[in-house]
C-alpha positions as CSV (number, residue, x, y, z in Angstrom):
1,M,47.5,121.3,69.1
2,E,47.5,123.6,66.1
3,P,47.5,122.1,62.6
4,T,50.8,122.5,60.9
5,L,51.0,123.9,57.4
6,P,53.0,121.9,54.8
7,L,56.4,123.4,54.0
8,P,56.8,124.8,50.5
9,P,58.9,122.7,48.2
10,K,62.6,123.7,48.2
11,Q,63.5,125.8,45.3
12,P,66.6,124.8,43.4
13,P,69.5,127.3,43.4
14,I,69.4,129.9,40.7
15,A,72.5,128.5,38.9
16,L,70.9,125.0,38.7
17,A,67.6,126.4,37.5
18,T,69.4,128.5,34.8
19,R,71.3,125.5,33.6
20,R,68.2,123.4,33.4
21,L,66.5,126.1,31.4
22,R,69.4,126.3,28.9
23,I,69.3,122.5,28.5
24,T,65.5,122.5,28.0
25,T,65.7,125.4,25.6
26,L,68.3,123.7,23.4
27,R,66.7,120.3,23.5
28,G,63.8,121.2,21.2
29,P,65.7,122.5,18.2
30,L,68.3,119.7,18.6
31,L,65.6,117.0,18.4
32,V,64.0,118.7,15.4
33,S,67.4,118.7,13.7
34,I,67.9,115.0,14.5
35,G,64.5,114.2,13.2
36,L,65.1,116.1,10.0
37,V,68.4,114.3,9.4
38,A,66.6,111.0,10.0
39,L,63.9,111.9,7.5
40,V,66.4,113.0,4.8
41,V,68.4,109.8,5.3
42,H,65.3,107.7,5.1
43,Q,64.2,109.5,1.9
44,S,67.6,109.0,0.4
45,L,67.4,105.3,1.1
46,I,64.0,105.2,-0.7
47,W,65.2,107.2,-3.7
48,R,68.1,104.9,-4.4
49,A,66.3,101.7,-3.3
50,G,69.0,100.9,-0.8
51,V,68.9,98.7,2.2
52,M,72.0,100.0,4.0
53,V,72.8,103.6,5.0
54,M,75.7,104.8,2.9
55,P,78.0,107.9,3.6
56,Q,76.3,109.9,0.9
57,D,72.9,109.4,2.7
58,V,74.2,111.0,5.9
59,A,76.1,113.7,3.9
60,L,72.8,114.8,2.3
61,G,71.2,115.1,5.8
62,Y,74.1,117.3,7.0
63,F,73.9,119.4,3.9
64,T,70.2,119.9,4.5
65,I,70.7,121.0,8.1
66,G,73.6,123.3,7.0
67,S,71.5,124.9,4.4
68,L,68.7,125.6,6.9
69,A,71.3,127.1,9.3
70,L,72.5,129.4,6.6
71,L,69.0,130.4,5.7
72,S,68.3,131.2,9.4
73,A,71.5,133.3,9.6
74,V,70.2,135.4,6.7
75,I,66.9,135.9,8.4
76,F,68.5,136.9,11.7
77,Y,70.9,139.3,10.0
78,R,67.9,141.1,8.5
79,L,66.3,141.7,12.0
80,P,66.5,145.3,13.3
81,A,69.4,146.0,15.8
82,H,67.0,146.5,18.7
83,A,65.0,143.2,18.1
84,G,64.6,141.4,21.4
85,A,65.9,144.3,23.5
86,E,62.9,144.1,25.8
87,L,63.6,140.4,26.5
88,S,67.2,141.0,27.5
89,G,66.4,144.1,29.6
90,R,68.5,146.5,27.7
């Protein structure tokens, strides 16, 4: 009797793998944003010596994330038109 080789693991369909990649790619920046908002809210509580989170604490966190998004938009706008072309295959 000949020894049998183990079968290779099944590969997920391309659509499923692509969807998983998108979710994984978005998870990192999303978690960084949530962490930054939590840090700003915590610092806001410390600055005003508060015990409870107030609406102005959360608004400051959203303002911080919005400011960083605007800053990144300016940076992306300044990139050359062909930046990243080799990654997209164009």
